[in-house]
KEZA-20720 format. One record per residue (C-alpha): x, y, z negated; residue in one letter; residue number from 0. Coordinates in pm, whole numbers. Layout:
N
     xx     yy     zz r   k
      X      Y      Z a NUM
...
end
This chain:
489
     xx     yy     zz r   k
  -8465 -14906   6885 m   0
  -8388 -15051   7219 p   1
  -8049 -15062   7346 t   2
  -7940 -15013   7721 a   3
  -7929 -15344   7912 t   4
  -7868 -15216   8258 v   5
  -7644 -14959   8406 a   6
  -7770 -14605   8339 p   7
  -7905 -14386   8622 t   8
  -7669 -14133   8771 t   9
  -7838 -13790   8800 y  10
  -7730 -13505   9042 l  11
  -7713 -13129   9061 n  12
  -7992 -12943   9254 f  13
  -7829 -12696   9488 i  14
  -7991 -12537   9793 d  15
  -8291 -12758   9782 g  16
  -8075 -13082   9768 e  17
  -7975 -13327   9506 w  18
  -7603 -13349   9533 r  19
  -7320 -13502   9340 a  20
  -7055 -13282   9202 s  21
  -6758 -13203   9406 r  22
  -6542 -13327   9113 t  23
  -6673 -13686   9141 g  24
  -6687 -13689   8771 r  25
  -6990 -13777   8546 t  26
  -7077 -13767   8157 f  27
  -7287 -13955   7937 e  28
  -7615 -13847   7774 n  29
  -7641 -14040   7455 i  30
  -7949 -14105   7249 n  31
  -7848 -13967   6905 p  32
  -8081 -14208   6715 a  33
  -7915 -14505   6882 d  34
  -7582 -14420   7032 t  35
  -7564 -14769   7206 r  36
  -7845 -14621   7451 d  37
  -7699 -14419   7721 v  38
  -7999 -14223   7853 v  39
  -7823 -14115   8177 g  40
  -7504 -14009   8362 l  41
  -7485 -13637   8457 l  42
  -7259 -13448   8696 q  43
  -6940 -13308   8528 d  44
  -6926 -13010   8750 s  45
  -6682 -12716   8799 d  46
  -6671 -12369   8942 a  47
  -6684 -12496   9308 s  48
  -7033 -12643   9216 d  49
  -7129 -12323   9064 v  50
  -7021 -12107   9356 d  51
  -7227 -12322   9595 a  52
  -7540 -12285   9371 a  53
  -7489 -11908   9350 v  54
  -7434 -11855   9720 q  55
  -7755 -12070   9774 a  56
  -7951 -11862   9530 a  57
  -7819 -11534   9698 q  58
  -7931 -11654  10059 k  59
  -8276 -11750   9930 a  60
  -8341 -11439   9724 f  61
  -8470 -11204  10002 p  62
  -8751 -11417  10106 a  63
  -8853 -11512   9766 w  64
  -8850 -11165   9644 a  65
  -9069 -11056   9940 s  66
  -9321 -11319   9870 m  67
  -9623 -11159   9684 p  68
  -9587 -11213   9310 a  69
  -9950 -11386   9281 p  70
  -9817 -11640   9536 a  71
  -9513 -11703   9325 r  72
  -9738 -11753   9032 g  73
  -9945 -12014   9208 k  74
  -9631 -12226   9231 i  75
  -9589 -12203   8853 l  76
  -9945 -12279   8796 l  77
  -9917 -12596   9018 k  78
  -9610 -12693   8813 a  79
  -9807 -12660   8500 a  80
 -10063 -12905   8623 a  81
  -9788 -13152   8722 i  82
  -9617 -13126   8391 l  83
  -9942 -13182   8198 e  84
  -9998 -13498   8376 g  85
  -9661 -13615   8278 r  86
  -9665 -13507   7924 l  87
  -9641 -13860   7767 a  88
  -9343 -13962   7967 d  89
  -9169 -13625   7930 m  90
  -9216 -13626   7560 a  91
  -9074 -13985   7536 d  92
  -8772 -13862   7740 l  93
  -8725 -13551   7521 l  94
  -8753 -13763   7199 s  95
  -8505 -14014   7329 r  96
  -8231 -13776   7453 e  97
  -8255 -13497   7179 e  98
  -8384 -13695   6882 g  99
  -8687 -13486   6814 k 100
  -8994 -13685   6659 t 101
  -9246 -13780   6928 i 102
  -9512 -13571   6775 g 103
  -9292 -13263   6805 e 104
  -9172 -13353   7155 a 105
  -9536 -13373   7275 k 106
  -9592 -13043   7114 g 107
  -9296 -12894   7278 e 108
  -9398 -13036   7636 v 109
  -9736 -12906   7592 n 110
  -9576 -12559   7497 r 111
  -9402 -12567   7830 a 112
  -9718 -12632   8018 v 113
  -9881 -12319   7849 r 114
  -9573 -12102   7927 i 115
  -9597 -12204   8297 l 116
  -9961 -12126   8285 e 117
  -9906 -11781   8123 y 118
  -9647 -11678   8363 f 119
  -9831 -11826   8653 g 120
 -10105 -11570   8567 g 121
  -9829 -11306   8526 e 122
  -9791 -11289   8887 g 123
 -10109 -11077   8924 a 124
  -9999 -10849   8629 r 125
  -9659 -10735   8734 l 126
  -9764 -10372   8771 s 127
  -9614 -10050   8709 g 128
  -9752  -9698   8628 q 129
  -9901  -9393   8783 t 130
  -9803  -9079   8634 i 131
  -9938  -8728   8697 p 132
  -9688  -8469   8858 s 133
  -9649  -8108   8744 e 134
  -9653  -8020   9121 r 135
  -9952  -8002   9344 p 136
 -10005  -8284   9606 r 137
  -9722  -8505   9458 v 138
  -9806  -8860   9385 f 139
  -9566  -9024   9134 m 140
  -9555  -9410   9035 y 141
  -9333  -9680   8922 t 142
  -9292 -10045   9042 i 143
  -9083 -10333   8905 r 144
  -8853 -10530   9147 q 145
  -8646 -10846   9094 p 146
  -8275 -10824   9015 l 147
  -8138 -11091   9244 g 148
  -7937 -11404   9123 v 149
  -7983 -11467   8757 v 150
  -7814 -11728   8542 a 151
  -7989 -11912   8269 l 152
  -7806 -12102   8005 i 153
  -8012 -12298   7755 a 154
  -7946 -12476   7442 p 155
  -8017 -12856   7353 w 156
  -8259 -12817   7059 n 157
  -8562 -12723   7288 f 158
  -8462 -12884   7611 p 159
  -8799 -12801   7788 i 160
  -8960 -12504   7598 a 161
  -8663 -12270   7632 i 162
  -8572 -12344   7992 p 163
  -8926 -12293   8075 t 164
  -8948 -11961   7900 w 165
  -8653 -11854   8084 k 166
  -8732 -11975   8424 m 167
  -9089 -11901   8432 a 168
  -9042 -11500   8402 p 169
  -8738 -11509   8624 a 170
  -8908 -11688   8897 l 171
  -9238 -11498   8893 v 172
  -9060 -11171   8895 s 173
  -8894 -11275   9231 g 174
  -8542 -11373   9119 n 175
  -8324 -11668   9242 a 176
  -8207 -11890   8970 v 177
  -7886 -12086   8872 v 178
  -7970 -12275   8573 f 179
  -7722 -12469   8337 k 180
  -7877 -12703   8077 p 181
  -7711 -12798   7752 a 182
  -7494 -13119   7801 s 183
  -7612 -13277   7480 q 184
  -7976 -13301   7620 a 185
  -8000 -13219   8006 p 186
  -8229 -13478   8133 l 187
  -8557 -13323   8022 t 188
  -8451 -12996   8182 s 189
  -8365 -13175   8503 l 190
  -8704 -13335   8514 e 191
  -8844 -12982   8480 l 192
  -8666 -12860   8785 v 193
  -8788 -13167   8971 k 194
  -9141 -13072   8876 i 195
  -9105 -12709   9003 l 196
  -8949 -12865   9337 e 197
  -9262 -13083   9383 q 198
  -9470 -12765   9313 a 199
  -9318 -12593   9609 g 200
  -9010 -12389   9506 i 201
  -8845 -12286   9834 p 202
  -8512 -12411   9915 k 203
  -8211 -12231   9712 g 204
  -8447 -12033   9495 v 205
  -8395 -12257   9192 l 206
  -8064 -12447   9136 n 207
  -7942 -12662   8859 l 208
  -7578 -12746   8780 v 209
  -7477 -12971   8477 t 210
  -7152 -12973   8298 g 211
  -6957 -12829   8001 s 212
  -6969 -12451   7899 g 213
  -6605 -12410   8003 s 214
  -6624 -12568   8349 s 215
  -6986 -12434   8442 v 216
  -7097 -12168   8192 g 217
  -6783 -11977   8224 t 218
  -6771 -11943   8606 p 219
  -7129 -11878   8609 l 220
  -7138 -11598   8366 v 221
  -6827 -11440   8563 a 222
  -6958 -11488   8912 h 223
  -6978 -11154   9070 p 224
  -7312 -11215   9256 l 225
  -7495 -11294   8920 v 226
  -7673 -10979   8824 r 227
  -7820 -11110   8502 a 228
  -7750 -11378   8231 i 229
  -8004 -11506   7995 s 230
  -7841 -11728   7709 f 231
  -7960 -11899   7411 t 232
  -7695 -12042   7169 g 233
  -7442 -11958   6909 s 234
  -7349 -11605   6855 d 235
  -6973 -11668   6916 g 236
  -7049 -11780   7264 v 237
  -7305 -11506   7299 g 238
  -7044 -11234   7223 r 239
  -6805 -11360   7475 g 240
  -7080 -11367   7744 i 241
  -7163 -11005   7656 a 242
  -6805 -10906   7691 a 243
  -6774 -11056   8043 v 244
  -7114 -10920   8154 g 245
  -7019 -10582   8035 a 246
  -6706 -10561   8250 e 247
  -6927 -10570   8571 r 248
  -7245 -10421   8419 l 249
  -7440 -10736   8434 a 250
  -7740 -10750   8240 r 251
  -7724 -10983   7933 v 252
  -7998 -11118   7721 q 253
  -7881 -11299   7399 l 254
  -8063 -11505   7156 e 255
  -7832 -11641   6908 m 256
  -7829 -11745   6540 g 257
  -8035 -11716   6232 g 258
  -7996 -11734   5858 k 259
  -8376 -11710   5796 n 260
  -8526 -11649   5464 p 261
  -8857 -11759   5295 t 262
  -8948 -11542   5003 i 263
  -9155 -11731   4750 v 264
  -9304 -11485   4491 l 265
  -9445 -11596   4149 a 266
  -9808 -11534   4260 d 267
  -9780 -11759   4578 a 268
 -10002 -12055   4637 d 269
  -9725 -12313   4551 m 270
  -9872 -12592   4775 d 271
  -9873 -12340   5064 v 272
  -9513 -12230   4983 a 273
  -9387 -12589   4956 v 274
  -9557 -12662   5303 d 275
  -9403 -12362   5481 c 276
  -9057 -12422   5338 v 277
  -9072 -12797   5401 l 278
  -9177 -12743   5748 n 279
  -8943 -12470   5846 a 280
  -8633 -12624   5668 a 281
  -8646 -12982   5769 f 282
  -8881 -13042   6072 f 283
  -8673 -13081   6391 s 284
  -8396 -13196   6157 t 285
  -8331 -12835   6079 g 286
  -8208 -12769   6418 q 287
  -8404 -12459   6505 r 288
  -8263 -12087   6521 c 289
  -8580 -12002   6331 t 290
  -8545 -12255   6053 a 291
  -8563 -12155   5692 t 292
  -8208 -12179   5559 s 293
  -8260 -11988   5249 r 294
  -8563 -12011   5011 a 295
  -8555 -11694   4786 i 296
  -8774 -11772   4486 v 297
  -8893 -11530   4232 e 298
  -8770 -11604   3880 k 299
  -9031 -11785   3696 g 300
  -9132 -11985   3998 a 301
  -8799 -12167   4074 v 302
  -8882 -12464   3856 q 303
  -9234 -12554   3972 p 304
  -9141 -12476   4338 f 305
  -8829 -12698   4323 v 306
  -9010 -12985   4163 e 307
  -9291 -12979   4422 r 308
  -9061 -12939   4714 l 309
  -8831 -13243   4602 v 310
  -9141 -13467   4541 a 311
  -9240 -13373   4900 r 312
  -8891 -13419   5051 a 313
  -8860 -13757   4871 e 314
  -9156 -13898   5083 k 315
  -9041 -13788   5425 l 316
  -8989 -14083   5666 k 317
  -8653 -14052   5842 i 318
  -8575 -14294   6140 g 319
  -8655 -14356   6509 d 320
  -8803 -14053   6651 p 321
  -9000 -14239   6891 r 322
  -9198 -14402   6618 d 323
  -9506 -14205   6563 p 324
  -9479 -14242   6191 s 325
  -9133 -14093   6180 t 326
  -9113 -13732   6041 e 327
  -8747 -13656   6067 l 328
  -8488 -13775   6330 g 329
  -8111 -13754   6374 p 330
  -7890 -13480   6420 a 331
  -7808 -13423   6802 i 332
  -7452 -13566   6770 d 333
  -7174 -13656   6523 e 334
  -7038 -13304   6535 k 335
  -7372 -13144   6423 q 336
  -7398 -13403   6146 l 337
  -7033 -13348   6015 k 338
  -7115 -12977   6021 t 339
  -7418 -13017   5788 t 340
  -7228 -13254   5541 l 341
  -6936 -13013   5533 r 342
  -7153 -12741   5440 y 343
  -7298 -12962   5175 l 344
  -6952 -13004   5026 d 345
  -6882 -12622   5065 i 346
  -7205 -12549   4854 g 347
  -7082 -12784   4572 k 348
  -6756 -12620   4576 q 349
  -6929 -12273   4550 e 350
  -7109 -12387   4250 g 351
  -7454 -12472   4388 a 352
  -7617 -12796   4254 t 353
  -7761 -13059   4485 l 354
  -8105 -13150   4360 v 355
  -8202 -13381   4648 h 356
  -8067 -13575   4945 g 357
  -7755 -13498   5145 g 358
  -7639 -13854   5190 e 359
  -7532 -13980   5511 r 360
  -7770 -14274   5629 l 361
  -7598 -14543   5803 s 362
  -7769 -14878   5711 e 363
  -8031 -15086   5876 g 364
  -8246 -14886   6118 a 365
  -8009 -14578   6085 h 366
  -7685 -14779   6141 a 367
  -7637 -14653   6500 n 368
  -7750 -14293   6478 g 369
  -7670 -13959   6332 w 370
  -7899 -13954   6025 f 371
  -7883 -13791   5696 s 372
  -8131 -13723   5406 r 373
  -8250 -13349   5404 p 374
  -8066 -13174   5129 a 375
  -8195 -12919   4880 i 376
  -7936 -12693   4672 m 377
  -8022 -12477   4380 t 378
  -7812 -12197   4226 g 379
  -7691 -12078   4579 v 380
  -7527 -11749   4562 s 381
  -7643 -11494   4844 s 382
  -7276 -11393   4929 q 383
  -7144 -11738   4925 s 384
  -7074 -11934   5275 k 385
  -7374 -12145   5220 l 386
  -7580 -11831   5159 g 387
  -7450 -11650   5476 q 388
  -7351 -11903   5746 d 389
  -7592 -12078   5989 e 390
  -7581 -12441   5914 v 391
  -7825 -12566   6197 f 392
  -7917 -12874   5991 g 393
  -8139 -12990   5723 p 394
  -7974 -12807   5427 l 395
  -8182 -12576   5234 l 396
  -8023 -12328   4979 g 397
  -8246 -12192   4699 i 398
  -8168 -11850   4574 i 399
  -8318 -11708   4247 e 400
  -8451 -11332   4270 a 401
  -8543 -11120   3968 k 402
  -8855 -10962   4132 d 403
  -8988 -10855   4472 f 404
  -8749 -10581   4546 n 405
  -8448 -10808   4452 d 406
  -8594 -11081   4696 a 407
  -8627 -10827   4988 v 408
  -8271 -10723   4921 g 409
  -8144 -11082   4934 l 410
  -8354 -11172   5224 a 411
  -8194 -10881   5425 n 412
  -7846 -10943   5297 d 413
  -7717 -11138   5599 v 414
  -7587 -11023   5943 r 415
  -7857 -11217   6128 f 416
  -8220 -11099   6165 g 417
  -8422 -11352   6372 l 418
  -8729 -11468   6161 s 419
  -8842 -11422   5806 a 420
  -9129 -11544   5598 s 421
  -9300 -11453   5278 i 422
  -9561 -11658   5064 c 423
  -9759 -11448   4843 t 424
 -10124 -11401   4769 t 425
 -10057 -11014   4709 n 426
 -10155 -10821   5042 v 427
  -9976 -10519   4940 s 428
  -9645 -10713   4883 r 429
  -9701 -10893   5211 a 430
  -9749 -10567   5420 l 431
  -9473 -10396   5238 e 432
  -9231 -10691   5346 y 433
  -9353 -10685   5702 v 434
  -9216 -10312   5707 e 435
  -8893 -10383   5507 r 436
  -8789 -10717   5652 a 437
  -8474 -10686   5881 e 438
  -8603 -10956   6133 a 439
  -8751 -10941   6467 g 440
  -9038 -11182   6362 m 441
  -9209 -11187   6021 v 442
  -9452 -11451   5899 m 443
  -9686 -11424   5601 v 444
  -9783 -11752   5433 n 445
  -9670 -11928   5753 l 446
  -9326 -12119   5829 p 447
  -9043 -11915   5949 s 448
  -9010 -12170   6254 a 449
  -9296 -12218   6488 g 450
  -9396 -11954   6738 v 451
  -9654 -11918   6997 e 452
  -9595 -11886   7368 y 453
  -9755 -11567   7457 h 454
  -9622 -11318   7220 i 455
  -9246 -11168   7219 p 456
  -8984 -11368   7063 f 457
  -8641 -11235   6970 g 458
  -8449 -11094   6677 g 459
  -8248 -10799   6558 i 460
  -7897 -10753   6412 k 461
  -7647 -11030   6520 d 462
  -7949 -11264   6636 s 463
  -8011 -11088   6950 s 464
  -7900 -10827   7225 s 465
  -8258 -10664   7184 g 466
  -8414 -10798   7519 w 467
  -8741 -10997   7426 r 468
  -8834 -11342   7561 e 469
  -9181 -11480   7604 q 470
  -9519 -11286   7628 g 471
  -9575 -10959   7825 p 472
  -9220 -10833   7762 l 473
  -9040 -11124   7908 a 474
  -9046 -10994   8268 t 475
  -8883 -10676   8178 q 476
  -8551 -10827   8144 f 477
  -8577 -10982   8477 f 478
  -8687 -10654   8673 t 479
  -8564 -10332   8750 d 480
  -8804 -10019   8744 s 481
  -8811  -9801   9040 k 482
  -8966  -9454   9034 t 483
  -9139  -9318   9352 v 484
  -9234  -8956   9451 y 485
  -9460  -8885   9756 i 486
  -9558  -8535   9872 k 487
  -9865  -8544  10078 y 488
end
């Protein structure tokens, strides 16, 4: 892995159609998690004054953008999709370098962003309301959807182009003006996305980007009185705070937060399919997905063969430089996240679980300068333990034994989160019953709990979500108001 040999590039905020330095005069480093000697870039360490400038620019630009016909707004997104597709290789390399995602997964994520832009580019021609018959003669009634105004988008680091795109695209095509805060751990891929939208023709002030910490940028952005709606993806603790601030001034709030996602493996399952599903969902992207399988709930009698096959597969995973095409698992995003995973490994041991594979910190040779660990598998995990209840957000899988199908469903639902859930079985009746009983916003059958498509709604229930759905045909509902019209003729 190469180390930096020249001074890193300094990147600016994008406010009112211009690339500007922060008024603070400060910057922060964007570090390659696979090689911490590599400074990917310097970003603006902004504050509330930068946020206010961005919001004011968005407020000024909103009326003209909202009055542009929605299909015309959609054409700009379609142009951005074409530009992004032409840059797929270099964008994937940047994503892999700054976030640590394997190059294969990075290419898949960039391609997904292309498809999202294409989908919402077409949505500009589909932003329709309803016509509804009146009880009275000669009265015509219908509804229309209109944009909200200035919206704040706050994205996480684990999908630094897909999640920003699935927030920006519906917000923009609906006619809103945007102030966007990317995550500080991986902001450059998002910044390049903004450059592409600028190149595609987004008018001055309609899209603004401000980089910096959650306290110095996120907090004043959420609290700004001109911000009509906030779309946030991140931890449930931060999300609850955003909800409280938004409620004070009746700002609309969309939250996608944590998950403690189960995969049920029944005794009748195809074990190879089950192992593939769990291995993929638990360990790919280094377990750093809100939809990752954190708990494998395995029916009694299937535990031993399942664990043996899973360990055998996990032992073969190649861990290393994410930009090497042969690598299957990259590093944690930073030291803090790595320490969190290792801490929960110790907690699991203290709670009586047994480590049957992995868990060690990798710090020699090719792993010497990155935040690497071997994916961990623990058996004998109790559903009510911290390891059975808390989101770890790393490559640590807890295996919980279930007596039978009904017990497995109860264990799967026995958490405060409800984002994604999976079941592996060859019994169609059991599969369909679980679809009905699962307390989750998304349910997979014989598929990994992680891995969703771009044109179908995404979101959870319980403590995982505030209820508004992202992606697909429901996404624009959050970013628009419905207006009812009566006409007597």
